[in-house]
C-alpha positions as CSV (number, residue, x, y, z in Angstrom):
1,M,0.1,0.0,0.1
2,V,1.2,3.7,-1.1
3,K,1.1,6.2,1.1
4,R,1.6,9.9,1.0
5,Q,4.2,11.7,3.3
6,N,2.9,13.8,6.3
7,S,3.3,17.7,5.3
8,R,3.3,20.3,8.1
9,Y,0.2,22.8,8.0
10,S,-1.0,25.6,9.8
11,N,-4.2,25.8,11.7
12,G,-4.8,29.3,11.5
13,N,-3.4,30.3,15.4
14,G,0.5,30.0,14.1
15,N,1.0,26.4,14.9
16,A,2.3,23.4,13.1
17,Y,0.2,20.0,12.8
18,H,1.0,17.4,10.6
19,K,-1.7,16.1,8.5
20,Q,-2.6,12.4,8.5
21,P,-0.9,10.2,5.8
22,V,-3.7,9.4,3.0
23,E,-3.7,6.2,1.5
24,L,-3.7,5.4,-2.6
25,P,-5.8,3.1,-3.8
26,P,-3.7,-0.1,-4.6
27,R,-2.9,-0.9,-8.3
28,G,-4.2,-3.6,-10.2
29,P,-2.2,-6.5,-11.4
30,V,-2.3,-5.2,-15.0
31,E,-1.8,-1.9,-14.2
32,S,1.4,-3.0,-12.1
33,L,2.6,-4.3,-14.9
34,I,2.6,-1.8,-17.9
35,Y,3.7,1.0,-15.7
36,W,6.9,-1.9,-14.6
37,R,6.7,-1.3,-10.6
38,D,8.3,-4.9,-10.7
39,V,10.8,-4.6,-13.3
40,K,11.3,-8.7,-13.2
41,K,7.8,-9.8,-13.5
42,S,7.0,-7.1,-16.2
43,G,10.4,-8.6,-17.8
44,I,9.3,-11.8,-17.9
45,V,5.6,-11.1,-19.2
46,F,6.9,-8.5,-21.8
47,G,9.4,-11.0,-23.1
48,S,7.2,-13.7,-23.1
49,G,4.6,-12.3,-25.0
50,L,6.7,-10.3,-27.3
51,T,8.4,-13.8,-28.1
52,I,5.2,-15.9,-28.6
53,L,3.6,-12.9,-31.0
54,I,6.8,-12.7,-33.2
55,A,6.4,-16.7,-33.2
56,M,2.7,-16.5,-34.2
57,S,4.0,-14.0,-37.2
58,L,6.5,-16.8,-38.3
59,F,4.5,-19.5,-37.9
60,S,0.8,-20.7,-38.0
61,L,-0.7,-20.8,-34.7
62,I,-1.2,-24.1,-34.3
63,S,2.7,-24.7,-34.6
64,V,3.6,-22.1,-32.2
65,F,0.7,-23.6,-29.6
66,S,2.3,-26.9,-30.0
67,Y,5.8,-25.9,-29.6
68,V,5.6,-23.4,-26.3
69,S,3.0,-26.0,-24.9
70,L,5.5,-29.1,-25.5
71,L,8.6,-26.3,-23.9
72,V,6.7,-25.5,-21.1
73,L,5.8,-29.2,-20.3
74,F,9.4,-30.5,-20.7
75,G,10.3,-27.7,-18.3
76,T,7.5,-29.1,-16.0
77,V,8.5,-32.6,-16.2
78,S,12.1,-32.4,-16.1
79,F,11.8,-29.8,-12.8
80,R,9.9,-32.2,-11.1
81,I,12.1,-35.6,-12.0
82,Y,14.8,-33.0,-10.6
83,K,12.7,-32.4,-7.3
84,N,11.8,-36.2,-7.2
85,V,15.9,-36.8,-7.1
86,L,16.7,-34.5,-4.9
87,Q,14.3,-35.5,-2.1
88,A,15.6,-39.0,-2.8
89,V,19.3,-37.9,-2.4
90,Q,18.6,-35.8,0.7
91,K,15.8,-38.3,2.0
92,T,13.4,-35.3,2.4
93,S,9.7,-35.6,1.9
94,E,8.7,-32.2,0.6
95,G,5.8,-33.3,-1.4
96,H,4.6,-32.2,-4.9
97,P,6.9,-28.9,-6.0
98,F,3.7,-27.6,-8.0
99,K,1.0,-28.2,-5.1
100,E,0.7,-24.8,-4.6
101,Y,-0.6,-24.5,-8.1
102,L,-2.5,-27.8,-8.4
103,D,-4.5,-26.3,-5.1
104,F,-5.1,-22.7,-6.7
105,D,-8.8,-22.5,-7.4
106,L,-9.3,-21.7,-11.3
107,T,-12.9,-21.8,-11.3
108,L,-14.8,-18.8,-12.5
109,S,-17.2,-17.9,-10.2
110,Q,-21.1,-17.1,-11.1
111,E,-21.0,-13.7,-9.7
112,K,-17.6,-13.0,-11.9
113,V,-19.1,-14.4,-15.3
114,Q,-22.2,-12.1,-14.5
115,Q,-20.1,-9.2,-14.4
116,L,-17.8,-9.8,-17.3
117,T,-20.5,-10.7,-19.6
118,T,-22.4,-7.4,-18.5
119,V,-19.3,-5.3,-18.8
120,A,-19.0,-7.0,-22.3
121,V,-22.3,-6.6,-23.1
122,A,-22.6,-2.8,-22.8
123,H,-18.9,-2.4,-24.7
124,A,-20.7,-4.3,-27.6
125,N,-23.9,-2.1,-27.2
126,A,-22.3,1.4,-26.9
127,L,-19.8,0.3,-30.2
128,L,-22.7,-0.9,-32.2
129,S,-24.6,2.4,-31.3
130,E,-21.4,4.4,-32.3
131,L,-21.1,2.8,-35.5
132,R,-24.7,3.2,-36.3
133,R,-24.6,6.7,-35.6
134,L,-21.2,6.8,-37.8
135,F,-22.3,5.3,-40.9
136,L,-25.7,6.5,-41.3
137,V,-24.4,10.2,-41.0
138,E,-26.0,11.7,-37.8
139,D,-23.3,14.2,-37.7
140,L,-21.5,14.9,-40.8
141,V,-18.1,16.3,-39.2
142,D,-18.0,12.9,-37.4
143,S,-18.8,11.1,-39.9
144,I,-16.0,12.6,-42.3
145,K,-13.4,12.2,-39.3
146,F,-14.3,8.6,-39.1
147,G,-14.1,8.6,-42.9
148,V,-10.6,9.9,-42.7
149,V,-9.5,7.5,-40.2
150,L,-10.6,4.9,-42.3
151,Y,-8.6,6.0,-44.9
152,C,-5.5,6.3,-43.0
153,L,-6.2,2.7,-42.0
154,T,-6.2,1.3,-45.4
155,Y,-2.3,2.7,-45.7
156,V,-1.8,0.9,-42.2
157,G,-2.9,-2.1,-43.8
158,A,-1.0,-1.6,-46.6
159,I,2.3,-1.6,-44.5
160,F,1.5,-3.8,-41.8
161,N,-0.5,-7.1,-41.7
162,G,-2.9,-7.9,-38.7
163,M,0.0,-9.3,-36.6
164,T,2.5,-6.6,-36.8
165,C,-0.1,-4.1,-35.7
166,V,-0.7,-6.3,-32.9
167,I,2.8,-6.5,-31.6
168,I,3.3,-2.6,-32.1
169,A,0.0,-2.5,-29.7
170,F,1.8,-4.8,-27.4
171,V,5.2,-3.2,-27.3
172,A,3.2,0.3,-27.0
173,L,1.2,-0.9,-24.1
174,F,4.5,-2.0,-22.1
175,T,6.3,1.4,-23.4
176,L,4.1,4.5,-23.7
177,P,2.4,4.5,-20.1
178,K,5.9,4.6,-18.6
179,V,7.3,7.5,-20.8
180,Y,4.1,9.1,-20.2
181,E,4.1,8.8,-16.4
182,N,8.0,10.2,-16.7
183,N,7.2,13.2,-18.9
184,K,3.2,13.9,-18.0
185,Q,3.4,17.7,-17.8
186,S,5.4,18.1,-21.2
187,I,3.0,15.6,-23.0
188,D,0.2,17.3,-21.4
189,A,1.0,20.5,-22.8
190,Y,1.5,19.1,-26.2
191,L,-1.6,17.0,-26.2
192,E,-3.6,20.3,-24.8
193,L,-2.1,22.3,-28.2
194,V,-3.2,19.6,-30.4
195,R,-6.5,18.8,-28.9
196,S,-6.9,22.9,-29.3
197,K,-5.9,22.9,-32.9
198,I,-8.6,20.1,-33.6
199,L,-11.0,21.7,-32.0
200,E,-10.5,24.9,-34.1
201,I,-10.8,23.1,-37.2
202,T,-13.6,21.2,-36.2
203,E,-15.2,24.6,-35.4
204,K,-13.9,26.1,-39.3
205,V,-15.9,23.0,-40.5
206,K,-18.9,23.1,-38.9
207,A,-19.3,26.9,-39.3
208,A,-18.4,26.1,-43.0
209,V,-21.1,23.1,-43.7
210,P,-24.7,23.7,-43.1
211,L,-25.3,20.0,-42.6
212,G,-23.4,20.1,-39.2
213,K,-25.0,23.3,-37.8
214,K,-28.5,21.4,-38.2
215,A,-26.9,17.9,-36.6
216,E,-25.4,20.0,-33.9
217,S,-29.2,21.5,-33.3
218,D,-30.5,18.5,-33.3
219,K,-28.3,17.2,-30.4
220,E,-29.3,20.2,-28.0
221,K,-32.9,19.9,-28.9
């Protein structure tokens, strides 16, 4: 649990007092990984994931799954045999080396499944509603911006295949959050500048296109 440091404050009478430390909410496991809170764990996950993705881009999914499974099975069998031999030589009874993981409960509770299903359905409905709004031109400016994005994606698809995009997204997931955290102020300044320019251009387009004004007025109503 992360705590903020104590600070000295004045109570208005010239007397100083210490503010009680405020506990910050714990970070989730995924957030801890992508922000490299534990370098060893993040490095293992990043290296393993990147290796599997690169292998999937070079070989078929079945081949990658088979070879990775064989590698894991070879490692666990070798470790089990090593521990059995070590226990026999030292005449100890430590038990199964993977007992902790064998006893781990992997079953999904009904509440968890319902929660995940509810979240998935909500996101799917929101996505379908947004796509309907864009393709049926509820707002002309938004549909034009969506068309520009789709046009840019055609160039991305011509340069990269789907697996390459997944690899780039995976690398970005483990690099961009940490870069942003370390350079938050300067990046926020540039993002605010870009956002203001985009809003300025959008307002000019809406002012020049009558349909944009009409759609905006319909939304307000």
